[in-house]
N, C-alpha and C positions, 0 to 999 in steps of 0.2 A: 419805974419806967422800964419798958421792954426794949432791949437793945437789938432785937431781931429786926432785920429790914423787911418791909412789907413787899410781898411778891406782887408784881403787876402783870396782868395779861395784856398781850397786844390785841387790840380790837380795831379793825378798820371801820371808819365811818363811810358813809355813802360816797362822798367825794373821793376818798382814797381808793375805794373799791372800783369806781368808774375809771379813775385815772390809771390804775394798775391794769385793769381789763383792756382799756383802749390801747395802752402802750404794748401790751402783749400781742394784741391783734395786729397792730401795725408792724411789729417785729416779725411776726409770722409771715405777713404779706411781703415784706422786704426780703426775707430769706429766699424766696422764689423756689427754684428747682432743688436747692440744697435742703430745704425744709420739708415739712410733711407733704405728702403727695395726695392729690385728690383721687378719689376712686373713679374709675372709668366705667361707663355703662357697658354691661356685658350683653351682647346680642347673640341669641342662640338661633341657629338656622333650623327651621322645622323641615321635615321631609315633605315632599309633594306626593300625595297619595290619591289615586283614583278611588272614589267612594260610591259612584253611581252615575246614572244617566238621567238627564232632565226629562226625556220622553217616557221614562218608566215611573216617574213619581205621580202619585194621585193626591189631589188636594185633601189635606186633613189626615193623611195616613203616614205616620212616621216610619222610617226605615233605620234599622240599627247598623252601626259600623264601628270599627275600632280605629282610634287615632289619638295621639301621635305614636302609640305603641299598642301591642296586642292586649294590654291590661286595661285600656281606657275605653269603656263603653260610651258611645255617643248615639245621637239620633239626628237624622236628616229629615226635613219636612218641607213640603210645599204648603205654605200657610193659606194662600188664596187672597191675600191683600199685601200691599207693600210692607216690608218688615225691615227693622234695623239691620244693616250689613247684609241685606238680602241680595241674591243674584238672580239671573234669568230675566226674561222679557218683562215680567211683572214685578221684578225685584222682590219676590216672595218666597224664595228658597233659602232656608237657614239651617244651621246645625248647632247643637249644644251637647255638652257633656251630660251624662245621665245621673251623676251623683249630686245630691242636694248639698249646697254649700254650708249648711248648718252643722250636720253631723254625718254626712256621707250616705244618707238614705238612698238606696237605689230606686230610681224611677224608671218604670217600664214604659214601652211605647203605648201600652193600653191606658196609661195615666194621662194621655193627651186629651184635652176637651176642645174639639174643633170649634164649637159655637162661641167659646170665650177666648180662644187662642192662648190657652194656658196649659202648662205641664204641671201635673201634680193632682192631688196633694202628695207630698212626700210621706211614705209610710211611717216615719218616725214621729214627726211633729207637725204634719199637715201643711207645710209650706207649699205655696203654688207660685209659679213663675210665668210671666207674660212673654210668650215666645215672639210676638210681633214687635216687642220693644226691648231688644237686646237681652232678653232673659231676666229682666228685673223682677224683684220680689213683689208679689201682689198681696200676699198675706202669709203669716206664719212666723217662725222664729229666725229664719235665715236673715242675714244682714247684707249679703252680697249676691249679685246676679249670678246666674248659671254661667260657667265658662263657655264662651261662644267660639265655635270652630270657624276660622276664616275659610271662606270658600272662593273658588275660582272656576268659571265656566270656560271650557274650550270646546266650542261646537256644542255637541250634545253631552259631552262628558263633564262630570263634576269632580273637582279635585279639592281635597283639604290641604291647606297650605300653612296653617298656624293656629294658635289658640290665644284668645283674649281672656285673661283671667287665669287663676290658679286652680287646677283640679284638686278636689278635696283630698286631704291626707298626704299631700306632697309639698316639698319645699322647692321643687322644680318640676315643670311638666315633662322635661326631657331628662333621661338618666345620664 
């Protein structure tokens, strides 16, 4: 006979696991402010920048501008039909960042197809984006919409006031 004691491993069954987990969760809630703190949402203020005039825009002709900094190329366009987040009398003026969300392919204002209301194809992998519908992907490898620039009209002046979505290659739109 072997006199050595058998070593046993502790192994929790399902009931023990659930009981321990729920007890831990309850303790954390009861600890309140002394316990772990919840992360608070960080809101960054975007600059307000004049980027054009409504009277100067021509339907289907994109205009380039930079926002929120000088390294961010964007385009402003009067689509000619109501568009998501559009401004103006016809709610048809929108703006987007010019970098494809897949791999940052630069899209030029000449890549806009007015008949289809799409920007693209991206020179890298041929993604196209629907400009009248929040810059969503129509086809190609990208899985996210183009970052849309929030606009505000003040009389005839157009101002950029924010960005919806993350500009390609950044972990923050603002430095």
